[in-house]
DRENLUM-340722 format. One record per residue (C-alpha): z, y, x; residue number from 1; residue in three letters. Coordinates in nm, 3 decimals, always signed. Layout:
BEGIN
<zz=Z; yy=Y; xx=X; seq=NUM; type=ALA>
...
This chain:
BEGIN
<zz=-10.572; yy=-3.084; xx=-0.648; seq=1; type=UNK>
<zz=-10.562; yy=-2.893; xx=-0.976; seq=2; type=UNK>
<zz=-10.389; yy=-3.187; xx=-1.145; seq=3; type=UNK>
<zz=-10.122; yy=-3.190; xx=-0.875; seq=4; type=UNK>
<zz=-10.069; yy=-2.816; xx=-0.912; seq=5; type=UNK>
<zz=-10.054; yy=-2.854; xx=-1.289; seq=6; type=UNK>
<zz=-9.797; yy=-3.134; xx=-1.264; seq=7; type=UNK>
<zz=-9.584; yy=-2.922; xx=-1.031; seq=8; type=UNK>
<zz=-9.594; yy=-2.630; xx=-1.274; seq=9; type=UNK>
<zz=-9.509; yy=-2.857; xx=-1.567; seq=10; type=UNK>
<zz=-9.215; yy=-3.005; xx=-1.377; seq=11; type=UNK>
<zz=-9.091; yy=-2.658; xx=-1.286; seq=12; type=UNK>
<zz=-9.119; yy=-2.539; xx=-1.647; seq=13; type=UNK>
<zz=-8.939; yy=-2.851; xx=-1.776; seq=14; type=UNK>
<zz=-8.657; yy=-2.794; xx=-1.526; seq=15; type=UNK>
<zz=-8.625; yy=-2.433; xx=-1.636; seq=16; type=UNK>
<zz=-8.626; yy=-2.544; xx=-1.998; seq=17; type=UNK>
<zz=-8.350; yy=-2.798; xx=-1.929; seq=18; type=UNK>
<zz=-8.141; yy=-2.537; xx=-1.742; seq=19; type=UNK>
<zz=-8.183; yy=-2.289; xx=-2.027; seq=20; type=UNK>
<zz=-8.082; yy=-2.556; xx=-2.279; seq=21; type=UNK>
<zz=-7.768; yy=-2.647; xx=-2.082; seq=22; type=UNK>
<zz=-7.666; yy=-2.284; xx=-2.031; seq=23; type=UNK>
<zz=-7.730; yy=-2.215; xx=-2.399; seq=24; type=UNK>
<zz=-7.503; yy=-2.502; xx=-2.505; seq=25; type=UNK>
<zz=-7.232; yy=-2.369; xx=-2.269; seq=26; type=UNK>
<zz=-7.283; yy=-2.021; xx=-2.418; seq=27; type=UNK>
<zz=-7.233; yy=-2.165; xx=-2.769; seq=28; type=UNK>
<zz=-6.894; yy=-2.299; xx=-2.652; seq=29; type=UNK>
<zz=-6.819; yy=-1.954; xx=-2.509; seq=30; type=UNK>
<zz=-6.893; yy=-1.786; xx=-2.845; seq=31; type=UNK>
<zz=-6.676; yy=-2.040; xx=-3.031; seq=32; type=UNK>
<zz=-6.384; yy=-1.990; xx=-2.793; seq=33; type=UNK>
<zz=-6.436; yy=-1.612; xx=-2.806; seq=34; type=UNK>
<zz=-6.390; yy=-1.618; xx=-3.185; seq=35; type=UNK>
<zz=-6.086; yy=-1.846; xx=-3.157; seq=36; type=UNK>
<zz=-5.941; yy=-1.625; xx=-2.883; seq=37; type=UNK>
<zz=-5.993; yy=-1.313; xx=-3.092; seq=38; type=UNK>
<zz=-5.805; yy=-1.479; xx=-3.379; seq=39; type=UNK>
<zz=-5.514; yy=-1.543; xx=-3.139; seq=40; type=UNK>
<zz=-5.566; yy=-1.223; xx=-2.937; seq=41; type=UNK>
<zz=-5.227; yy=-1.078; xx=-3.033; seq=42; type=UNK>
<zz=-5.046; yy=-1.387; xx=-2.898; seq=43; type=UNK>
<zz=-5.260; yy=-1.386; xx=-2.580; seq=44; type=UNK>
<zz=-5.188; yy=-1.015; xx=-2.542; seq=45; type=UNK>
<zz=-4.813; yy=-1.080; xx=-2.562; seq=46; type=UNK>
<zz=-4.847; yy=-1.352; xx=-2.298; seq=47; type=UNK>
<zz=-5.034; yy=-1.120; xx=-2.059; seq=48; type=UNK>
<zz=-4.788; yy=-0.836; xx=-2.116; seq=49; type=UNK>
<zz=-4.484; yy=-1.056; xx=-2.049; seq=50; type=UNK>
<zz=-4.458; yy=-0.973; xx=-1.673; seq=51; type=UNK>
<zz=-4.438; yy=-0.604; xx=-1.768; seq=52; type=UNK>
<zz=-4.192; yy=-0.654; xx=-2.054; seq=53; type=UNK>
<zz=-3.971; yy=-0.881; xx=-1.838; seq=54; type=UNK>
<zz=-3.954; yy=-0.616; xx=-1.564; seq=55; type=UNK>
<zz=-3.868; yy=-0.348; xx=-1.821; seq=56; type=UNK>
<zz=-3.596; yy=-0.559; xx=-1.986; seq=57; type=UNK>
<zz=-3.452; yy=-0.656; xx=-1.649; seq=58; type=UNK>
<zz=-3.397; yy=-0.288; xx=-1.567; seq=59; type=UNK>
<zz=-3.269; yy=-0.211; xx=-1.920; seq=60; type=UNK>
<zz=-3.537; yy=+0.053; xx=-1.968; seq=61; type=UNK>
<zz=-3.674; yy=+0.187; xx=-2.295; seq=62; type=UNK>
<zz=-4.048; yy=+0.176; xx=-2.241; seq=63; type=UNK>
<zz=-4.364; yy=+0.110; xx=-2.439; seq=64; type=UNK>
<zz=-4.736; yy=+0.055; xx=-2.393; seq=65; type=UNK>
<zz=-4.952; yy=+0.327; xx=-2.545; seq=66; type=UNK>
<zz=-5.314; yy=+0.380; xx=-2.642; seq=67; type=UNK>
<zz=-5.468; yy=+0.726; xx=-2.659; seq=68; type=UNK>
<zz=-5.798; yy=+0.662; xx=-2.838; seq=69; type=UNK>
<zz=-5.846; yy=+0.535; xx=-3.192; seq=70; type=UNK>
<zz=-6.068; yy=+0.246; xx=-3.078; seq=71; type=UNK>
<zz=-5.871; yy=+0.157; xx=-2.763; seq=72; type=UNK>
<zz=-5.646; yy=-0.112; xx=-2.915; seq=73; type=UNK>
<zz=-5.944; yy=-0.278; xx=-3.086; seq=74; type=UNK>
<zz=-6.146; yy=-0.282; xx=-2.763; seq=75; type=UNK>
<zz=-5.842; yy=-0.418; xx=-2.579; seq=76; type=UNK>
<zz=-5.823; yy=-0.716; xx=-2.814; seq=77; type=UNK>
<zz=-6.197; yy=-0.774; xx=-2.763; seq=78; type=UNK>
<zz=-6.139; yy=-0.771; xx=-2.385; seq=79; type=UNK>
<zz=-5.852; yy=-1.017; xx=-2.421; seq=80; type=UNK>
<zz=-6.072; yy=-1.251; xx=-2.627; seq=81; type=UNK>
<zz=-6.362; yy=-1.221; xx=-2.381; seq=82; type=UNK>
<zz=-6.134; yy=-1.284; xx=-2.082; seq=83; type=UNK>
<zz=-5.971; yy=-1.586; xx=-2.247; seq=84; type=UNK>
<zz=-6.304; yy=-1.738; xx=-2.354; seq=85; type=UNK>
<zz=-6.451; yy=-1.689; xx=-2.006; seq=86; type=UNK>
<zz=-6.143; yy=-1.842; xx=-1.845; seq=87; type=UNK>
<zz=-6.152; yy=-2.148; xx=-2.074; seq=88; type=UNK>
<zz=-6.528; yy=-2.208; xx=-2.068; seq=89; type=UNK>
<zz=-6.586; yy=-2.160; xx=-1.693; seq=90; type=UNK>
<zz=-6.540; yy=-2.536; xx=-1.631; seq=91; type=UNK>
<zz=-6.792; yy=-2.607; xx=-1.910; seq=92; type=UNK>
<zz=-7.053; yy=-2.390; xx=-1.735; seq=93; type=UNK>
<zz=-6.978; yy=-2.573; xx=-1.408; seq=94; type=UNK>
<zz=-7.016; yy=-2.913; xx=-1.577; seq=95; type=UNK>
<zz=-7.351; yy=-2.814; xx=-1.730; seq=96; type=UNK>
<zz=-7.480; yy=-2.691; xx=-1.393; seq=97; type=UNK>
<zz=-7.356; yy=-3.015; xx=-1.235; seq=98; type=UNK>
<zz=-7.539; yy=-3.221; xx=-1.500; seq=99; type=UNK>
<zz=-7.854; yy=-3.023; xx=-1.422; seq=100; type=UNK>
<zz=-7.850; yy=-3.080; xx=-1.044; seq=101; type=UNK>
<zz=-7.691; yy=-3.429; xx=-1.038; seq=102; type=UNK>
<zz=-8.009; yy=-3.630; xx=-1.123; seq=103; type=UNK>
<zz=-8.176; yy=-3.490; xx=-0.810; seq=104; type=UNK>
<zz=-7.894; yy=-3.598; xx=-0.577; seq=105; type=UNK>
<zz=-7.836; yy=-3.923; xx=-0.394; seq=106; type=UNK>
<zz=-7.523; yy=-4.121; xx=-0.480; seq=107; type=UNK>
<zz=-7.351; yy=-4.023; xx=-0.151; seq=108; type=UNK>
<zz=-7.430; yy=-3.655; xx=-0.219; seq=109; type=UNK>
<zz=-7.280; yy=-3.684; xx=-0.567; seq=110; type=UNK>
<zz=-6.962; yy=-3.837; xx=-0.423; seq=111; type=UNK>
<zz=-6.942; yy=-3.555; xx=-0.167; seq=112; type=UNK>
<zz=-6.974; yy=-3.283; xx=-0.434; seq=113; type=UNK>
<zz=-6.730; yy=-3.423; xx=-0.691; seq=114; type=UNK>
<zz=-6.414; yy=-3.310; xx=-0.498; seq=115; type=UNK>
<zz=-6.550; yy=-2.955; xx=-0.491; seq=116; type=UNK>
<zz=-6.610; yy=-2.958; xx=-0.867; seq=117; type=UNK>
<zz=-6.248; yy=-3.066; xx=-0.916; seq=118; type=UNK>
<zz=-6.108; yy=-2.822; xx=-0.656; seq=119; type=UNK>
<zz=-6.291; yy=-2.514; xx=-0.793; seq=120; type=UNK>
<zz=-6.105; yy=-2.479; xx=-1.129; seq=121; type=UNK>
<zz=-5.775; yy=-2.593; xx=-0.972; seq=122; type=UNK>
<zz=-5.792; yy=-2.326; xx=-0.700; seq=123; type=UNK>
<zz=-5.893; yy=-2.065; xx=-0.959; seq=124; type=UNK>
<zz=-5.592; yy=-2.161; xx=-1.173; seq=125; type=UNK>
<zz=-5.357; yy=-2.144; xx=-0.872; seq=126; type=UNK>
<zz=-5.486; yy=-1.793; xx=-0.795; seq=127; type=UNK>
<zz=-5.431; yy=-1.684; xx=-1.156; seq=128; type=UNK>
<zz=-5.079; yy=-1.831; xx=-1.168; seq=129; type=UNK>
<zz=-4.990; yy=-1.655; xx=-0.841; seq=130; type=UNK>
<zz=-5.090; yy=-1.323; xx=-0.999; seq=131; type=UNK>
<zz=-4.906; yy=-1.384; xx=-1.325; seq=132; type=UNK>
<zz=-4.578; yy=-1.525; xx=-1.194; seq=133; type=UNK>
<zz=-4.541; yy=-1.355; xx=-0.855; seq=134; type=UNK>
<zz=-4.774; yy=-1.065; xx=-0.775; seq=135; type=UNK>
<zz=-4.757; yy=-0.874; xx=-1.105; seq=136; type=UNK>
<zz=-4.374; yy=-0.882; xx=-1.139; seq=137; type=UNK>
<zz=-4.338; yy=-0.753; xx=-0.781; seq=138; type=UNK>
<zz=-4.607; yy=-0.487; xx=-0.827; seq=139; type=UNK>
<zz=-4.455; yy=-0.363; xx=-1.156; seq=140; type=UNK>
<zz=-4.110; yy=-0.331; xx=-0.995; seq=141; type=UNK>
<zz=-4.272; yy=-0.144; xx=-0.705; seq=142; type=UNK>
<zz=-4.443; yy=+0.104; xx=-0.938; seq=143; type=UNK>
<zz=-4.130; yy=+0.149; xx=-1.150; seq=144; type=UNK>
<zz=-3.935; yy=+0.242; xx=-0.835; seq=145; type=UNK>
<zz=-4.121; yy=+0.577; xx=-0.834; seq=146; type=UNK>
<zz=-3.964; yy=+0.686; xx=-1.161; seq=147; type=UNK>
<zz=-3.707; yy=+0.964; xx=-1.144; seq=148; type=UNK>
<zz=-3.459; yy=+1.101; xx=-1.395; seq=149; type=UNK>
<zz=-3.450; yy=+1.459; xx=-1.515; seq=150; type=UNK>
<zz=-3.244; yy=+1.701; xx=-1.304; seq=151; type=UNK>
<zz=-3.162; yy=+2.064; xx=-1.372; seq=152; type=UNK>
<zz=-3.488; yy=+2.256; xx=-1.360; seq=153; type=UNK>
<zz=-3.710; yy=+1.946; xx=-1.338; seq=154; type=UNK>
<zz=-3.863; yy=+1.691; xx=-1.570; seq=155; type=UNK>
<zz=-3.822; yy=+1.315; xx=-1.564; seq=156; type=UNK>
<zz=-4.103; yy=+1.104; xx=-1.422; seq=157; type=UNK>
<zz=-4.143; yy=+0.794; xx=-1.637; seq=158; type=UNK>
<zz=-4.410; yy=+0.528; xx=-1.667; seq=159; type=UNK>
<zz=-4.595; yy=+0.511; xx=-1.998; seq=160; type=UNK>
<zz=-4.863; yy=+0.254; xx=-1.925; seq=161; type=UNK>
<zz=-5.177; yy=+0.238; xx=-2.138; seq=162; type=UNK>
<zz=-5.250; yy=-0.095; xx=-2.307; seq=163; type=UNK>
<zz=-5.612; yy=-0.101; xx=-2.194; seq=164; type=UNK>
<zz=-5.535; yy=-0.007; xx=-1.832; seq=165; type=UNK>
<zz=-5.256; yy=-0.262; xx=-1.796; seq=166; type=UNK>
<zz=-5.460; yy=-0.549; xx=-1.940; seq=167; type=UNK>
<zz=-5.768; yy=-0.450; xx=-1.736; seq=168; type=UNK>
<zz=-5.550; yy=-0.455; xx=-1.423; seq=169; type=UNK>
<zz=-5.396; yy=-0.799; xx=-1.481; seq=170; type=UNK>
<zz=-5.727; yy=-0.955; xx=-1.589; seq=171; type=UNK>
<zz=-5.908; yy=-0.806; xx=-1.289; seq=172; type=UNK>
<zz=-5.640; yy=-0.938; xx=-1.055; seq=173; type=UNK>
<zz=-5.650; yy=-1.287; xx=-1.208; seq=174; type=UNK>
<zz=-6.026; yy=-1.306; xx=-1.159; seq=175; type=UNK>
<zz=-6.008; yy=-1.148; xx=-0.811; seq=176; type=UNK>
<zz=-5.746; yy=-1.398; xx=-0.695; seq=177; type=UNK>
<zz=-5.916; yy=-1.690; xx=-0.869; seq=178; type=UNK>
<zz=-6.255; yy=-1.618; xx=-0.710; seq=179; type=UNK>
<zz=-6.102; yy=-1.540; xx=-0.368; seq=180; type=UNK>
<zz=-5.919; yy=-1.873; xx=-0.374; seq=181; type=UNK>
<zz=-6.260; yy=-2.046; xx=-0.365; seq=182; type=UNK>
<zz=-6.274; yy=-1.973; xx=+0.009; seq=183; type=UNK>
<zz=-6.200; yy=-2.335; xx=+0.119; seq=184; type=UNK>
<zz=-6.467; yy=-2.466; xx=-0.120; seq=185; type=UNK>
<zz=-6.731; yy=-2.224; xx=+0.010; seq=186; type=UNK>
<zz=-6.653; yy=-2.286; xx=+0.379; seq=187; type=UNK>
<zz=-6.639; yy=-2.664; xx=+0.334; seq=188; type=UNK>
<zz=-6.977; yy=-2.662; xx=+0.160; seq=189; type=UNK>
<zz=-7.123; yy=-2.447; xx=+0.439; seq=190; type=UNK>
<zz=-6.983; yy=-2.694; xx=+0.693; seq=191; type=UNK>
<zz=-7.143; yy=-2.988; xx=+0.508; seq=192; type=UNK>
<zz=-7.489; yy=-2.833; xx=+0.527; seq=193; type=UNK>
<zz=-7.439; yy=-2.741; xx=+0.892; seq=194; type=UNK>
<zz=-7.417; yy=-2.361; xx=+0.871; seq=195; type=UNK>
<zz=-7.061; yy=-2.338; xx=+1.014; seq=196; type=UNK>
<zz=-6.827; yy=-2.567; xx=+1.207; seq=197; type=UNK>
<zz=-6.456; yy=-2.560; xx=+1.297; seq=198; type=UNK>
<zz=-6.526; yy=-2.405; xx=+1.639; seq=199; type=UNK>
<zz=-6.726; yy=-2.123; xx=+1.478; seq=200; type=UNK>
<zz=-6.447; yy=-2.055; xx=+1.226; seq=201; type=UNK>
<zz=-6.181; yy=-2.046; xx=+1.501; seq=202; type=UNK>
<zz=-6.382; yy=-1.806; xx=+1.717; seq=203; type=UNK>
<zz=-6.437; yy=-1.566; xx=+1.422; seq=204; type=UNK>
<zz=-6.073; yy=-1.573; xx=+1.311; seq=205; type=UNK>
<zz=-5.991; yy=-1.217; xx=+1.427; seq=206; type=UNK>
<zz=-6.294; yy=-1.076; xx=+1.243; seq=207; type=UNK>
<zz=-6.206; yy=-1.274; xx=+0.931; seq=208; type=UNK>
<zz=-5.853; yy=-1.125; xx=+0.930; seq=209; type=UNK>
<zz=-6.003; yy=-0.774; xx=+0.916; seq=210; type=UNK>
<zz=-6.254; yy=-0.876; xx=+0.646; seq=211; type=UNK>
<zz=-5.981; yy=-1.038; xx=+0.434; seq=212; type=UNK>
<zz=-5.756; yy=-0.730; xx=+0.444; seq=213; type=UNK>
<zz=-6.055; yy=-0.504; xx=+0.370; seq=214; type=UNK>
<zz=-6.153; yy=-0.728; xx=+0.075; seq=215; type=UNK>
<zz=-5.796; yy=-0.727; xx=-0.054; seq=216; type=UNK>
<zz=-5.793; yy=-0.346; xx=-0.037; seq=217; type=UNK>
<zz=-6.114; yy=-0.328; xx=-0.245; seq=218; type=UNK>
<zz=-6.019; yy=-0.590; xx=-0.506; seq=219; type=UNK>
<zz=-5.660; yy=-0.478; xx=-0.569; seq=220; type=UNK>
<zz=-5.485; yy=-0.150; xx=-0.662; seq=221; type=UNK>
<zz=-5.389; yy=+0.082; xx=-0.373; seq=222; type=UNK>
<zz=-5.042; yy=-0.063; xx=-0.322; seq=223; type=UNK>
<zz=-4.909; yy=-0.291; xx=-0.045; seq=224; type=UNK>
<zz=-4.768; yy=-0.556; xx=-0.279; seq=225; type=UNK>
<zz=-5.095; yy=-0.675; xx=-0.435; seq=226; type=UNK>
<zz=-5.299; yy=-0.620; xx=-0.118; seq=227; type=UNK>
<zz=-5.066; yy=-0.827; xx=+0.101; seq=228; type=UNK>
<zz=-5.018; yy=-1.071; xx=-0.189; seq=229; type=UNK>
<zz=-5.394; yy=-1.144; xx=-0.184; seq=230; type=UNK>
<zz=-5.449; yy=-1.121; xx=+0.193; seq=231; type=UNK>
<zz=-5.174; yy=-1.364; xx=+0.303; seq=232; type=UNK>
<zz=-5.281; yy=-1.655; xx=+0.077; seq=233; type=UNK>
<zz=-5.643; yy=-1.600; xx=+0.185; seq=234; type=UNK>
<zz=-5.540; yy=-1.620; xx=+0.550; seq=235; type=UNK>
<zz=-5.357; yy=-1.947; xx=+0.478; seq=236; type=UNK>
<zz=-5.660; yy=-2.076; xx=+0.288; seq=237; type=UNK>
<zz=-5.882; yy=-1.986; xx=+0.584; seq=238; type=UNK>
<zz=-5.661; yy=-2.191; xx=+0.817; seq=239; type=UNK>
<zz=-5.670; yy=-2.473; xx=+0.561; seq=240; type=UNK>
<zz=-6.050; yy=-2.445; xx=+0.559; seq=241; type=UNK>
<zz=-6.060; yy=-2.495; xx=+0.937; seq=242; type=UNK>
<zz=-5.855; yy=-2.815; xx=+0.901; seq=243; type=UNK>
<zz=-6.080; yy=-2.932; xx=+0.614; seq=244; type=UNK>
<zz=-6.395; yy=-2.864; xx=+0.818; seq=245; type=UNK>
<zz=-6.246; yy=-3.060; xx=+1.112; seq=246; type=UNK>
<zz=-6.186; yy=-3.358; xx=+0.883; seq=247; type=UNK>
<zz=-6.546; yy=-3.335; xx=+0.758; seq=248; type=UNK>
<zz=-6.671; yy=-3.332; xx=+1.117; seq=249; type=UNK>
<zz=-6.461; yy=-3.637; xx=+1.208; seq=250; type=UNK>
<zz=-6.588; yy=-3.823; xx=+0.902; seq=251; type=UNK>
<zz=-6.951; yy=-3.738; xx=+0.983; seq=252; type=UNK>
<zz=-6.909; yy=-3.845; xx=+1.347; seq=253; type=UNK>
<zz=-6.733; yy=-4.171; xx=+1.259; seq=254; type=UNK>
């Protein structure tokens, strides 16, 4: 009995040791990419600021991005490097976790999980691209529409965005959209293990609509552009999830 208990403990410790080793190797890649990203942080910064600069140039405005603390620009570049490294190395962390759990799976379970491993980074990338090329340009134009010129007896209202605040906003939105776009993956996995089915998802649709709009309100700035821009794709992804779950059910029943 004691030998069995000892073997179980040894197995558990060896699994933990393997997981730590895999996560450590992924973290090493993260540190390497962080240093590389910091070296190219100015170029990455220019890329992230492009939606703002394009909107400014389109309106022929004379604007700038400012920082109000001595250390703010430095910390901004660190944030840019951290964000870039995390974005690049996320698939590496997923691969290491997959390598950790794969030996304990049957071949049919491995085949079932591979599409989700492929879909996860693709959906995250689609969410990020939606923010960069569509949501941010619309949101910036919306915010700029509140500017007003100086009249007699009044001062002009003009946007002077802070570097740190702008980059925090766009990075937060990219991650919010990227993570939210994992909805089909999560629901499909829940369907595979029998927690939800297509009928359950259809019956809860009206509650999900409320939850999605509430989530969009929490994750995005208090403006209708970004909130609707997140909510509508999530609603479409929810409907897509129902179709995906139906296909899973048909395959399991075949």
